C-alpha positions in Angstrom: -23.0 10.9 -8.4 -19.8 12.8 -9.1 -18.2 11.2 -6.1 -18.7 7.7 -7.6 -17.1 8.7 -10.9 -13.9 10.0 -9.2 -13.6 7.3 -6.6 -10.2 5.8 -6.1 -9.1 2.7 -4.3 -7.8 3.5 -0.8 -5.8 0.6 0.8 -3.8 0.1 4.0 -0.6 -1.8 4.1 2.9 -2.0 5.7 6.0 -0.6 4.1 8.3 -3.6 3.3 11.2 -1.7 1.8 12.4 1.5 0.4 13.2 1.1 -3.3 14.9 4.3 -4.2 14.1 8.1 -3.7 10.4 8.8 -3.3 9.6 5.1 -3.8 8.5 2.3 -1.3 7.1 -1.2 -1.6 3.9 -1.7 0.4 2.6 -5.1 1.3 -1.2 -5.3 1.4 -2.7 -8.4 3.2 -6.2 -9.7 2.4 -8.2 -12.8 3.0 -10.2 -14.9 0.6 -12.2 -18.1 1.0 -11.0 -21.2 -0.8 -13.4 -21.9 -3.6 -13.9 -25.5 -2.8 -13.1 -26.0 0.9 -14.2 -22.6 2.1 -11.3 -22.2 4.5 -10.1 -18.6 4.7 -6.7 -18.1 3.1 -4.3 -15.3 3.8 -2.9 -13.6 0.7 -0.8 -10.6 0.1 0.2 -8.3 -2.8 3.2 -6.0 -3.0 2.6 -2.6 -4.6 5.2 -0.1 -5.8 4.1 3.3 -4.2 5.1 6.9 -4.7 6.1 8.6 -1.4 6.7 12.3 -2.3 8.0 13.4 1.1 10.0 10.3 1.9 7.9 10.2 5.1 7.6 6.4 5.5 10.2 3.8 6.4 10.1 0.0 6.6 7.6 -1.3 9.1 5.3 1.8 9.0 1.6 1.2 8.5 0.4 3.5 5.7 -2.7 4.5 3.8 -2.3 4.5 0.0 -4.5 5.8 -2.8 -4.8 4.9 -6.4 -3.4 7.6 -8.8 -2.2 8.2 -12.3 0.7 6.2 -13.5 3.9 7.7 -11.9 6.3 5.2 -13.6 6.3 1.8 -15.2 5.2 0.1 -12.0 3.9 2.9 -9.6 0.1 3.3 -9.6 -0.4 4.3 -6.0 0.7 7.1 -3.7 1.1 7.4 0.1 -1.6 9.6 1.5 -0.6 9.4 5.2 1.4 7.3 7.7 -1.0 5.6 10.1 1.5 4.0 12.6 5.2 4.6 12.9 7.3 1.5 13.4 9.3 1.3 16.7 12.9 2.3 16.4 15.3 -0.6 16.9 18.9 -0.1 18.1 
């Protein structure tokens, strides 16, 4: 029961850009059915995320967790980097 009370949203997404020191923008993709035609629609949302160690860079796949408000827009933090993007020359 205590676990339910303290549960936080955990999402996976791709870092779309670095937006300053210890901050990144993460794009989270999801699918929903159209209410009338029932076709599956691809949607996305961009979240401002706190990255304490500056560990992620654009293109990385990361896991993020809901947390206390860090600033005006940041409500999530990076918990770990799942995949590192390939280095392009």
